[in-house]
Steps between C-alpha positions, in 0.01 A plus 500: 500500500772451751723760328220755497436449859879541583520814295191646672641416845833665417333813367291521814813479721682753299206735502471454881867579561489797269191634675665441840804692390315792387220507745534808699523514890568749753848474668546679834793529726758703691842626401763541775876531545729254663446653848118465451412858439229540229601709196253744336516583134656165379426473122338172406453397133373185317763386263380501131224735575430868566334419846665665804431600853688643811505437867305730712631686811487181710685296221190312384414438145221359285520415125294315246710261317499142338535209747836412374637846436848616584506813727782728506558713829739812463579782724807739515766376726383130471579208277217436261314158574300289253254256658263265313137512621456124465131529575558663832261774615725636768870585474722650784821629328823595661730740309869500565699821522687564172870492510545650162638823641768317666589286198568826306855514377708808591820589312777572740808539262672212327205283596158495657317354799142432587361811683438283802866413523625857497736602778569846381270803458358498156185671360339390167273715271315337223496766240174407354343751730735770366447444125216745482736791603685646216858565590850539328676287769392232751632690806231769473220257532663332802449820704315401823466128413776350715576574878843655531521602137492874443456642154503872426391588144515786273246631257739578215458278200725209495624586850691281736391397851691518836474142655611408856438181698499554877652841472835622359811322633758728348570875484692517183492151369200360311190440696304350224400119505636273231256387221530154373315411179454126446828431680689802331633745758426818297597774756331771720130521517325807389522514131391155356342630186601207284243257641118547469290437798263262282805266435560443872352216697609592844756706703666367818647755736784367709534729807720333760870411494422135490290512195713758298853372627529261198548822289773624735604862448236553228226407745620721795181725443263208438403327174190523268479182303273521182366187332358532166209282358556161342290336249309183595541177324254398234349850479530793280369844621493840339436794709431862387503776748409858432519783765408859426557761762396850554633717779394819679615694809323379828516840651504864378819687407602774755543789262411867492149549335434855644769738357393790708550311820821374369630840419378656837682229699816542298506867547442445876797255529728722326393807691560312831842390377607858411470455133319685212167336425470360144136554423498876458451544119875535424804321370718313774871515496506230230284708270186285546181666526272414792138623505368700788232357740251720328573379143440140632189599685339683199605228257697753276799262530411255241698195587438213727659174409410157655848361466377162627279476192794543254733300721309188598308248294140496581456114521835322450456155329663182535491160314613146583457229244622149560468190281627173621512146371567198727515142391634170625555134410643214683849612394493876421325799634531861399371841603511810279366833575513844346428834666462849405468755794464866475439775761446871439623723767292771654720767347454552127752310273611298814474128459630147495457201281643152471459189290645148510455142519564221753581138364536203734562127387526193679593164343551163655780341299483183702275408783770613752665795295327828438617816300352845564548815316346849532560831334339844580542796279368841579537839333404825674478861435466775749423857396566719808309823535406520862539771763340782280404811668123464513526743798615774273350852573164496322493879411771426233386376156655211298606719204599865468363754247750371238392143542815393690499348836428749760804525724516640863812680485833437322557159660158311509559115525148396608279544197341161480383517132850626373680232700256233381556593132861577504666281777592136420546218743441157354639159612481183310578170664523136415517198737567142429485229763587138389539179688583144424502214733558116514327281763615145546315278735803258571298287725158555654635669791782709332464783244780696337427840361737735285374839393648768281347839533565809300353853532569805270385854523575810309365842491552821280404832652457812278480843649493843369455831681423810286691817557205726580257311727714268717763595761756246378446601130510879588833467686653296221325654172326166463607166653469146353587163642505145402539239766536122442515216746539136461493226774552117469451258789592137454429237778595131496340272762550125561338335788363161615184420709485172693172404661445172676255357770637239744208378703406814715801685385489751202820630368567770241845613390581792269856573392672685220676805378428812298708750302389851399659752283366851446630756245371842427625778271390848445584792282387850475528786237428863572486793263443868585489843345299394192524697177167359395242330724254366239603137534584506872720219603459333162763745372767508785748632244316828515646557851825683565765228458729659768220428764417145399507255792565126477469251794489142539525232777524115556404301806577127540416286802497120571343293776590138570290299740450156653171399642386230735158430667381210713133434583422226743161389642401239735145341539361790311530692825841633540683690232846655470678705231868588476623723238842622414639724208845616434525822282819643344448846350745708286382819657716448799884455561666161472501465894115550531363369180350186647231478767289217638143538583330211704147467619295245688125458563281266706124423470250285702194401328304474829165424334634152439535430865235286652443732794434803245278281282292417809424865547310502170585865437800538267512354147854633492723622784862551427776688685807628321830646607798610292830672513735601228763730375507666155729748327466805295733618222259736341745782427682613196818312421861625511469660843805316618710644213628863441266684264576762253243736362444795272366843613423813306513855639464845359813711523585825350233493239532139394434156603787286624512119541707355781587121527653358816444307815149500644154576339164650579303241718201725576364846568381699794384854595220694347370326192829282515720787418798357698680200348631225728837353415594139555720231347732401804525114479416279803661153449343383828142558373289180584154360504223677680314213703145463630416240768123434526297290731136412429231330717182398327170329533286354215146412603176375336177456675126460422568217264753695314266791437734742690876498461729718725865587466693681765868594496733699727839580376824692609757595242848654598722640232862548575798640315279730300637593154491877524689812412692657785535873509863617479679795656561791225877459558492154324391665177215271463146506632398133515650144522310162500545315829333217703357703792197499718203271600130502413207303635146411379255337728132419430210261461270402222148353505300359209134369507359310208130410569257297290192656641214324326435272202219316352393406139463879396688705761857530584622759760849533612745757665855574538669727752861598543665681789883578519688723750879588470713713713856579399773668697841608431724353777840633389659734245856470616664752726473876505878539424524251214158555324471868557169474691305789628379511861155638621590738780194421695495129490846391387344317215762428226394545123584580157288670235329291232387597155525871375439827653161654409503845347206638684651424841869508406558197714489125489163367620609124543745339748662179549516508876606233758214370688243627246328343192645577146446843359322668794424872470722743697392861553309743717189465698229766477227610736259680274549856345643807662202733573702818603853615528527452880393134466764444249762650716381312798538175284873576434451634167651819343495703186239407243437163660367684819239688288120427519397239249827300511556142620548470868807283524554318831805572708576137574805547739347794665805739453281779385606494150363290202793374299645185360537351848122479525460236225363151571342195355161614352373224290551147375434409125477133575159349539379360838320205319344411168172316449280381217172322452370314198125391477393277219132392421388270227146415396470248224693654205518851661795602708582808712797596708631816679851544625580757769870594572616714789830651637470648850722721720757637255595876508514695175689823447248708297713741305179652364343561834455873444464766223265267318172629366308293758689626811641844401176682574497341855830702590539698821390855492397753756133418406575124507733433797517129426740254666501276201658687225773779484461826325602552128844641485718451195875450575421335842784278635330175587635266757411138450257429775226250594237728346609350168486148616145337451349175571514290181272204600251391235265227407458463129229317302764361276301255280138412439414239240160382352508228253276246323623161364316308236568134400294471172380162398577380152720791423868561399550674829589317810412802694429875462565745778390870511615719792545849626802587725531832692831595655566772747136601538541704823754559763382560867774726666547823710795602280417820303727430213402303183653168610666385819673213347856633467851366495710363787619846603139609563528813298186606297569728203161570370452342168134436408210299626505116481325372209197280505511246234200326329588184307255310283615140444411203275654163527426242220606140551501264207 
């Protein structure tokens, strides 16, 4: 009886406790931060259940939960807190600001530091937000993402990018930043096709001298450090990604669709130029029949060809397929991914494809000894068929009456269909990047790393130009080429990292050495005057053996370096970094091979001071200052030695080869018709050096919801590596020297805001602004450098680039006191309305006639001549800015990225005689001041009329995605998304695309492509 009573009592107690545990009660309360401010939108969940709630605008909440439930409070920018109810009906919760952002590790070269302890200027991009954008290289998707990083892209399949960090620091040396892949310094940025964006974890951009100085001469233009993904221990993950892309022009082509108007305006222009009109129903001097205006109007002329339909693809397609497997155990982890990427060009038969794999293995041999190995292999194929004449005269058919290609005269080199079918230009490449490293944790505070890196690349280019439809083939009765290139880069690095904390003192020391060897070889075969063209360059023996050409070359360079870095911190408030590197390069003479590049940086974490804490404003407030010197050796080797070359010239009916001192170093004049001769040695050639100072502020406020980074910098480059112009009496045109000075100054601002977050919604924004101004301070003396002098201002300058045929002059200058590549020409003041107005303006002859440009007499001497030229434009942007907005609602996400470039001038070579503007020309009935009259044979002066505002804002990327995490499924997650690139460009520029090269010259081309990508990610 007693046992029954005891069991009953225990049952009652257990029942009561269980009932109490699961009895529901209302828990109310308020959530605030450490300063006492209430926080709206805090997500509150009951652990072990699906119940949740969120705080209202006043930070108050109310939730129905078991009396002993554990409540979880989470909000973006704060550490998640878990609090047991313990039967309480009221809870007042204080959330602490999260320090996760400051704990983030940033790679700085031969080591890493917490983001909070950075003393240099470094920006980090998590590539997760970029994976939805298909691209053949990571540089392209970085455009607009980092303050101070300028990326100019091309639309050609498999194209490279032009990458600059804080402007260009050199005139003739390399201006591209160094790319470092998992510790391997690969070389210049702009063409990193070997690595898939999906394999990349993050990208760190080192911008100031303190951050990049550890790479010495290779980091003179900044450093882009790429870290690839690593497998997690105890987890195996399989990821399949499929991206399918369709493209289309985002604006209409500017082509003649009205043959009658085209013919009328053509006749008008020829008559005004004193020439016989074409469209009169007769053969011209080349024997080509041009129909009359009446034939075109009546429709009796049967041909009208839309050449863009036969030249362009309707909707170019792209594909990007990625399969990756990641797995890790306590000892070993590996990452293996395979990728196939293909991209059709907008021109028919123009395209690029690549395929390859990426393997990374990490194995802990012992607890303190780790081995790493990686291997990347990529094979690529580029079939080049761009630049076809889609603007060809539409009155001509594709084929003649015999079924042959219709030719406009004896020499017709623009037939797009003939060129597509008969010309060959194909390049096949293979790239291998391998790395092996050993890491030995000798003691807890000391780690030794030794790495061997190897990069191999080769390419084979096949070209054939038929004798009938190409200029090169016509002049040579068929021309075939086979060009081979092979490059090998070997880098050995051994360094040690020592990190130790002594009370309030934090000490980090890095020291080591590196050795780099680079060898490249090239060869070329040329055959001409083919007996049979059936096999093209696959039968080079069909060429005339007396005209065969053979060429080859070899380049070998070495770089030896010693590295040192000291990081010191006191009381988690005051930080200092000292970096030094010694570089020895084989590119310079023995007296100048070695150079030493020091840098230093100081940082103050003011938010850890009590008087700053008491303000209750800043979650982070850090001030940075740095100064350092870096070098540049980015020129071709052997400039300190006498060079011999081979030149061919035509004499007395045959080709003659000459071998001797000197070689062709470039071209100039109309279409590069004049060859420049160089080869004089300069044994005193030395390093180009850049000194850079940087002042920065890192700030976080509003409980880490808003991060602000500001930098001001000043870069001064001296001893510029450049080619000096020599007097004709020397027998040479150019010699490499150290001469001149260039500066870049600017500031950068980045804002990263977490606007709102609750259980369902996340809204964030990132804004980037950067402004850079460069100036040429010196180019040497007038006597030594052969500089020109502006007669009105005394400005000293030399021409840059090549002369433009339509103006018969150089549009770009390198001028002292001016930015790089400014435009130099005449100013205009409208259009001449009558002869007397033209004469009064100082014009004469045809230039004084009505309908001509009214050039301005700058010096007031009554005559418009070369003395009236002045600076008329600047192709360098005033500033760049971008904005990224992201919204996430439950499993649905949306983002839009806007990128803008402002204030750059663009030389529009197509500003007149286009179908859109030719009808607007000056006539007696239309005395406009905007466009000149039509006159064939007009001698044009390069003037500000051709220089346009190239500012633009582009809707660069829009992504809409949906992510599922199925329950009881083989899939961890399934993501579907749509990405749109280059949707629309807001600009006043009349051409297709204002994004041009560093010289600011717009050549026409075709509209920018809008790309629509449908993506599917499957994670197992």
